[in-house]
Backbone atoms as SQL, in Angstrom:
CREATE TABLE atoms (id INTEGER PRIMARY KEY, chain TEXT, resi INTEGER, resn TEXT, atom TEXT, x REAL, y REAL, z REAL);
INSERT INTO atoms VALUES
  (1, 'A', 1, 'MET', 'N', -35.799, -0.908, -3.512),
  (2, 'A', 1, 'MET', 'CA', -35.582, -1.794, -4.664),
  (3, 'A', 1, 'MET', 'C', -36.950, -2.126, -5.282),
  (4, 'A', 2, 'ASN', 'N', -37.085, -1.734, -6.519),
  (5, 'A', 2, 'ASN', 'CA', -38.343, -1.968, -7.211),
  (6, 'A', 2, 'ASN', 'C', -38.071, -2.775, -8.486),
  (7, 'A', 3, 'TRP', 'N', -39.006, -2.759, -9.395),
  (8, 'A', 3, 'TRP', 'CA', -38.835, -3.545, -10.619),
  (9, 'A', 3, 'TRP', 'C', -37.751, -2.977, -11.521),
  (10, 'A', 4, 'GLN', 'N', -37.321, -1.742, -11.264),
  (11, 'A', 4, 'GLN', 'CA', -36.268, -1.134, -12.086),
  (12, 'A', 4, 'GLN', 'C', -34.873, -1.509, -11.584),
  (13, 'A', 5, 'GLY', 'N', -34.784, -2.210, -10.472),
  (14, 'A', 5, 'GLY', 'CA', -33.490, -2.598, -9.961),
  (15, 'A', 5, 'GLY', 'C', -33.016, -1.658, -8.875),
  (16, 'A', 6, 'PRO', 'N', -31.791, -1.871, -8.391),
  (17, 'A', 6, 'PRO', 'CA', -31.262, -0.975, -7.346),
  (18, 'A', 6, 'PRO', 'C', -31.070, 0.435, -7.879),
  (19, 'A', 7, 'ARG', 'N', -31.245, 1.395, -6.975),
  (20, 'A', 7, 'ARG', 'CA', -31.173, 2.793, -7.404),
  (21, 'A', 7, 'ARG', 'C', -29.729, 3.241, -7.617),
  (22, 'A', 8, 'ARG', 'N', -28.837, 2.730, -6.800),
  (23, 'A', 8, 'ARG', 'CA', -27.440, 3.157, -6.892),
  (24, 'A', 8, 'ARG', 'C', -26.599, 2.041, -7.480),
  (25, 'A', 9, 'MET', 'N', -25.828, 2.383, -8.493),
  (26, 'A', 9, 'MET', 'CA', -24.920, 1.422, -9.125),
  (27, 'A', 9, 'MET', 'C', -23.488, 1.819, -8.793),
  (28, 'A', 10, 'TYR', 'N', -22.767, 0.894, -8.168),
  (29, 'A', 10, 'TYR', 'CA', -21.391, 1.193, -7.801),
  (30, 'A', 10, 'TYR', 'C', -20.478, 0.955, -9.000),
  (31, 'A', 11, 'LYS', 'N', -19.493, 1.822, -9.129),
  (32, 'A', 11, 'LYS', 'CA', -18.589, 1.715, -10.269),
  (33, 'A', 11, 'LYS', 'C', -17.592, 0.572, -10.026),
  (34, 'A', 12, 'PRO', 'N', -17.434, -0.339, -10.976),
  (35, 'A', 12, 'PRO', 'CA', -16.531, -1.474, -10.759),
  (36, 'A', 12, 'PRO', 'C', -15.059, -1.081, -10.727),
  (37, 'A', 13, 'ALA', 'N', -14.716, 0.129, -11.177),
  (38, 'A', 13, 'ALA', 'CA', -13.313, 0.532, -11.192),
  (39, 'A', 13, 'ALA', 'C', -12.767, 0.735, -9.775),
  (40, 'A', 14, 'LEU', 'N', -13.628, 0.938, -8.804),
  (41, 'A', 14, 'LEU', 'CA', -13.154, 1.160, -7.444),
  (42, 'A', 14, 'LEU', 'C', -12.583, -0.113, -6.829),
  (43, 'A', 15, 'PHE', 'N', -12.992, -1.265, -7.333),
  (44, 'A', 15, 'PHE', 'CA', -12.507, -2.517, -6.767),
  (45, 'A', 15, 'PHE', 'C', -11.109, -2.865, -7.270),
  (46, 'A', 16, 'PHE', 'N', -10.675, -2.258, -8.373),
  (47, 'A', 16, 'PHE', 'CA', -9.372, -2.583, -8.946),
  (48, 'A', 16, 'PHE', 'C', -8.276, -1.647, -8.460),
  (49, 'A', 17, 'VAL', 'N', -8.634, -0.648, -7.679),
  (50, 'A', 17, 'VAL', 'CA', -7.616, 0.306, -7.225),
  (51, 'A', 17, 'VAL', 'C', -6.633, -0.341, -6.255),
  (52, 'A', 18, 'PRO', 'N', -7.064, -1.082, -5.198),
  (53, 'A', 18, 'PRO', 'CA', -6.074, -1.642, -4.284),
  (54, 'A', 18, 'PRO', 'C', -5.405, -2.910, -4.801),
  (55, 'A', 19, 'LEU', 'N', -5.846, -3.429, -5.945),
  (56, 'A', 19, 'LEU', 'CA', -5.282, -4.682, -6.430),
  (57, 'A', 19, 'LEU', 'C', -4.037, -4.465, -7.278),
  (58, 'A', 20, 'MET', 'N', -3.892, -3.291, -7.870),
  (59, 'A', 20, 'MET', 'CA', -2.749, -3.034, -8.734),
  (60, 'A', 20, 'MET', 'C', -1.970, -1.840, -8.192),
  (61, 'A', 21, 'PRO', 'N', -1.023, -2.075, -7.277),
  (62, 'A', 21, 'PRO', 'CA', -0.269, -0.956, -6.728),
  (63, 'A', 21, 'PRO', 'C', 0.694, -0.381, -7.763),
  (64, 'A', 22, 'VAL', 'N', 0.702, 0.919, -7.886),
  (65, 'A', 22, 'VAL', 'CA', 1.573, 1.602, -8.834),
  (66, 'A', 22, 'VAL', 'C', 2.363, 2.659, -8.070),
  (67, 'A', 23, 'ASP', 'N', 3.677, 2.586, -8.174),
  (68, 'A', 23, 'ASP', 'CA', 4.526, 3.541, -7.478),
  (69, 'A', 23, 'ASP', 'C', 4.766, 4.732, -8.405),
  (70, 'A', 24, 'LEU', 'N', 3.998, 5.792, -8.185),
  (71, 'A', 24, 'LEU', 'CA', 4.130, 6.967, -9.052),
  (72, 'A', 24, 'LEU', 'C', 5.260, 7.883, -8.598),
  (73, 'A', 25, 'ALA', 'N', 5.814, 7.639, -7.400),
  (74, 'A', 25, 'ALA', 'CA', 6.875, 8.493, -6.888),
  (75, 'A', 25, 'ALA', 'C', 8.262, 8.019, -7.313),
  (76, 'A', 26, 'SER', 'N', 8.322, 6.977, -8.134),
  (77, 'A', 26, 'SER', 'CA', 9.619, 6.467, -8.560),
  (78, 'A', 26, 'SER', 'C', 10.251, 7.425, -9.577),
  (79, 'A', 27, 'PRO', 'N', 11.533, 7.769, -9.402),
  (80, 'A', 27, 'PRO', 'CA', 12.158, 8.696, -10.355),
  (81, 'A', 27, 'PRO', 'C', 12.280, 8.081, -11.753),
  (82, 'A', 28, 'VAL', 'N', 12.553, 6.782, -11.823),
  (83, 'A', 28, 'VAL', 'CA', 12.667, 6.108, -13.109),
  (84, 'A', 28, 'VAL', 'C', 11.421, 5.253, -13.308),
  (85, 'A', 29, 'PRO', 'N', 10.655, 5.475, -14.380),
  (86, 'A', 29, 'PRO', 'CA', 9.396, 4.736, -14.533),
  (87, 'A', 29, 'PRO', 'C', 9.589, 3.227, -14.666),
  (88, 'A', 30, 'ASP', 'N', 10.633, 2.800, -15.349),
  (89, 'A', 30, 'ASP', 'CA', 10.818, 1.374, -15.625),
  (90, 'A', 30, 'ASP', 'C', 11.998, 0.802, -14.838),
  (91, 'A', 31, 'SER', 'N', 12.145, 1.253, -13.594),
  (92, 'A', 31, 'SER', 'CA', 13.231, 0.726, -12.787),
  (93, 'A', 31, 'SER', 'C', 12.861, -0.654, -12.250),
  (94, 'A', 32, 'PRO', 'N', 13.832, -1.564, -12.100),
  (95, 'A', 32, 'PRO', 'CA', 13.516, -2.892, -11.565),
  (96, 'A', 32, 'PRO', 'C', 13.014, -2.841, -10.120),
  (97, 'A', 33, 'LEU', 'N', 13.391, -1.808, -9.366),
  (98, 'A', 33, 'LEU', 'CA', 12.909, -1.695, -7.990),
  (99, 'A', 33, 'LEU', 'C', 11.406, -1.446, -7.961),
  (100, 'A', 34, 'ARG', 'N', 10.926, -0.670, -8.901),
  (101, 'A', 34, 'ARG', 'CA', 9.499, -0.383, -8.953),
  (102, 'A', 34, 'ARG', 'C', 8.717, -1.630, -9.316),
  (103, 'A', 35, 'HIS', 'N', 9.234, -2.434, -10.238),
  (104, 'A', 35, 'HIS', 'CA', 8.509, -3.626, -10.644),
  (105, 'A', 35, 'HIS', 'C', 8.527, -4.685, -9.544),
  (106, 'A', 36, 'SER', 'N', 9.659, -4.819, -8.853),
  (107, 'A', 36, 'SER', 'CA', 9.721, -5.811, -7.790),
  (108, 'A', 36, 'SER', 'C', 8.810, -5.418, -6.632),
  (109, 'A', 37, 'ARG', 'N', 8.681, -4.115, -6.376),
  (110, 'A', 37, 'ARG', 'CA', 7.810, -3.659, -5.300),
  (111, 'A', 37, 'ARG', 'C', 6.341, -3.853, -5.682),
  (112, 'A', 38, 'ALA', 'N', 6.012, -3.645, -6.964),
  (113, 'A', 38, 'ALA', 'CA', 4.620, -3.802, -7.390),
  (114, 'A', 38, 'ALA', 'C', 4.242, -5.279, -7.475),
  (115, 'A', 39, 'LEU', 'N', 5.166, -6.142, -7.883),
  (116, 'A', 39, 'LEU', 'CA', 4.866, -7.560, -8.015),
  (117, 'A', 39, 'LEU', 'C', 4.808, -8.254, -6.655),
  (118, 'A', 40, 'ALA', 'N', 5.231, -7.561, -5.591),
  (119, 'A', 40, 'ALA', 'CA', 5.185, -8.173, -4.270),
  (120, 'A', 40, 'ALA', 'C', 3.783, -8.151, -3.674),
  (121, 'A', 41, 'GLY', 'N', 2.845, -7.462, -4.319),
  (122, 'A', 41, 'GLY', 'CA', 1.499, -7.355, -3.789),
  (123, 'A', 41, 'GLY', 'C', 0.588, -8.464, -4.293),
  (124, 'A', 42, 'TRP', 'N', -0.707, -8.130, -4.313),
  (125, 'A', 42, 'TRP', 'CA', -1.706, -9.135, -4.691),
  (126, 'A', 42, 'TRP', 'C', -1.580, -9.513, -6.156),
  (127, 'A', 43, 'TRP', 'N', -1.222, -8.551, -6.997),
  (128, 'A', 43, 'TRP', 'CA', -1.133, -8.825, -8.440),
  (129, 'A', 43, 'TRP', 'C', 0.005, -9.792, -8.729),
  (130, 'A', 44, 'GLY', 'N', 1.134, -9.649, -8.021),
  (131, 'A', 44, 'GLY', 'CA', 2.249, -10.550, -8.243),
  (132, 'A', 44, 'GLY', 'C', 1.983, -11.953, -7.724),
  (133, 'A', 45, 'TRP', 'N', 1.115, -12.059, -6.710),
  (134, 'A', 45, 'TRP', 'CA', 0.785, -13.394, -6.199),
  (135, 'A', 45, 'TRP', 'C', -0.169, -14.106, -7.154),
  (136, 'A', 46, 'ALA', 'N', -1.131, -13.385, -7.695),
  (137, 'A', 46, 'ALA', 'CA', -2.109, -14.001, -8.591),
  (138, 'A', 46, 'ALA', 'C', -1.518, -14.233, -9.979),
  (139, 'A', 47, 'PHE', 'N', -0.692, -13.313, -10.452),
  (140, 'A', 47, 'PHE', 'CA', -0.083, -13.422, -11.779),
  (141, 'A', 47, 'PHE', 'C', 1.426, -13.261, -11.636),
  (142, 'A', 48, 'PRO', 'N', 2.132, -14.330, -11.315),
  (143, 'A', 48, 'PRO', 'CA', 3.583, -14.207, -11.151),
  (144, 'A', 48, 'PRO', 'C', 4.259, -13.899, -12.479),
  (145, 'A', 49, 'PRO', 'N', 5.417, -13.242, -12.461),
  (146, 'A', 49, 'PRO', 'CA', 6.105, -12.914, -13.711),
  (147, 'A', 49, 'PRO', 'C', 6.587, -14.173, -14.414),
  (148, 'A', 50, 'GLY', 'N', 6.537, -14.146, -15.718),
  (149, 'A', 50, 'GLY', 'CA', 6.954, -15.289, -16.512),
  (150, 'A', 50, 'GLY', 'C', 8.459, -15.350, -16.667),
  (151, 'A', 51, 'PRO', 'N', 8.942, -16.275, -17.492),
  (152, 'A', 51, 'PRO', 'CA', 10.386, -16.384, -17.722),
  (153, 'A', 51, 'PRO', 'C', 10.906, -15.168, -18.475),
  (154, 'A', 52, 'PRO', 'N', 12.205, -14.861, -18.353),
  (155, 'A', 52, 'PRO', 'CA', 12.765, -13.704, -19.063),
  (156, 'A', 52, 'PRO', 'C', 12.722, -13.923, -20.574),
  (157, 'A', 53, 'LEU', 'N', 12.679, -12.821, -21.292),
  (158, 'A', 53, 'LEU', 'CA', 12.613, -12.900, -22.741),
  (159, 'A', 53, 'LEU', 'C', 13.957, -13.352, -23.311),
  (160, 'A', 54, 'PRO', 'N', 13.947, -14.109, -24.416),
  (161, 'A', 54, 'PRO', 'CA', 15.209, -14.510, -25.039),
  (162, 'A', 54, 'PRO', 'C', 15.900, -13.308, -25.671),
  (163, 'A', 55, 'PRO', 'N', 17.216, -13.387, -25.880),
  (164, 'A', 55, 'PRO', 'CA', 17.927, -12.258, -26.511),
  (165, 'A', 55, 'PRO', 'C', 17.449, -12.069, -27.951),
  (166, 'A', 56, 'PRO', 'N', 17.423, -10.838, -28.418),
  (167, 'A', 56, 'PRO', 'CA', 16.944, -10.586, -29.785),
  (168, 'A', 56, 'PRO', 'C', 17.905, -11.152, -30.833),
  (169, 'A', 57, 'LEU', 'N', 17.320, -11.589, -31.919),
  (170, 'A', 57, 'LEU', 'CA', 18.133, -12.123, -33.017),
  (171, 'A', 57, 'LEU', 'C', 18.647, -10.973, -33.875),
  (172, 'A', 58, 'VAL', 'N', 19.958, -10.928, -34.061),
  (173, 'A', 58, 'VAL', 'CA', 20.555, -9.828, -34.831),
  (174, 'A', 58, 'VAL', 'C', 20.633, -10.244, -36.298);
Protein backbone atom coordinates (compact mmCIF):
# COMPACT_ATOMS: atom_id res chain seq x y z
CA MET A 1 0.00 0.00 0.00
CA ASN A 2 1.56 3.21 -1.17
CA TRP A 3 0.36 6.73 -1.92
CA GLN A 4 -1.60 5.41 -4.92
CA GLY A 5 -3.85 3.32 -2.69
CA PRO A 6 -4.43 -0.43 -2.59
CA ARG A 7 -3.28 -2.33 -5.64
CA ARG A 8 -6.30 -4.60 -5.91
CA MET A 9 -9.84 -3.24 -6.06
CA TYR A 10 -12.61 -5.71 -5.35
CA LYS A 11 -15.72 -5.45 -7.46
CA PRO A 12 -18.76 -4.42 -5.37
CA ALA A 13 -21.09 -6.59 -7.48
CA LEU A 14 -19.80 -9.73 -5.75
CA PHE A 15 -21.36 -8.66 -2.46
CA PHE A 16 -24.87 -8.47 -3.95
CA VAL A 17 -24.91 -11.99 -5.36
CA PRO A 18 -25.96 -13.86 -2.16
CA LEU A 19 -28.37 -11.12 -1.09
CA MET A 20 -30.82 -11.43 -3.97
CA PRO A 21 -31.67 -15.08 -4.62
CA VAL A 22 -33.15 -15.67 -8.06
CA ASP A 23 -34.68 -19.00 -9.02
CA LEU A 24 -33.71 -19.40 -12.67
CA ALA A 25 -34.93 -23.01 -12.80
CA SER A 26 -38.58 -22.01 -12.40
CA PRO A 27 -40.68 -22.99 -15.44
CA VAL A 28 -42.88 -19.90 -15.07
CA PRO A 29 -40.90 -16.67 -14.57
CA ASP A 30 -43.63 -14.82 -12.66
CA SER A 31 -45.05 -17.68 -10.63
CA PRO A 32 -46.10 -16.87 -7.03
CA LEU A 33 -44.00 -19.81 -5.80
CA ARG A 34 -40.86 -18.21 -7.16
CA HIS A 35 -41.61 -14.88 -5.51
CA SER A 36 -42.47 -16.42 -2.15
CA ARG A 37 -39.26 -18.46 -2.23
CA ALA A 38 -37.16 -15.39 -3.12
CA LEU A 39 -38.82 -13.15 -0.52
CA ALA A 40 -38.09 -15.73 2.19
CA GLY A 41 -34.40 -14.81 2.11
CA TRP A 42 -32.44 -11.78 3.23
CA TRP A 43 -34.07 -9.45 0.70
CA GLY A 44 -37.57 -10.28 1.93
CA TRP A 45 -36.54 -9.66 5.53
CA ALA A 46 -34.96 -6.28 4.81
CA PHE A 47 -37.60 -5.17 2.28
CA PRO A 48 -40.91 -6.91 3.00
CA PRO A 49 -43.55 -6.85 0.24
CA GLY A 50 -46.00 -3.99 0.39
CA PRO A 51 -49.79 -4.12 0.28
CA PRO A 52 -51.45 -5.58 -2.84
CA LEU A 53 -52.25 -3.23 -5.67
CA PRO A 54 -55.83 -1.92 -5.97
CA PRO A 55 -57.98 -3.23 -8.85
CA PRO A 56 -57.62 -1.23 -12.07
CA LEU A 57 -60.24 1.37 -12.87
CA VAL A 58 -62.21 0.43 -15.97
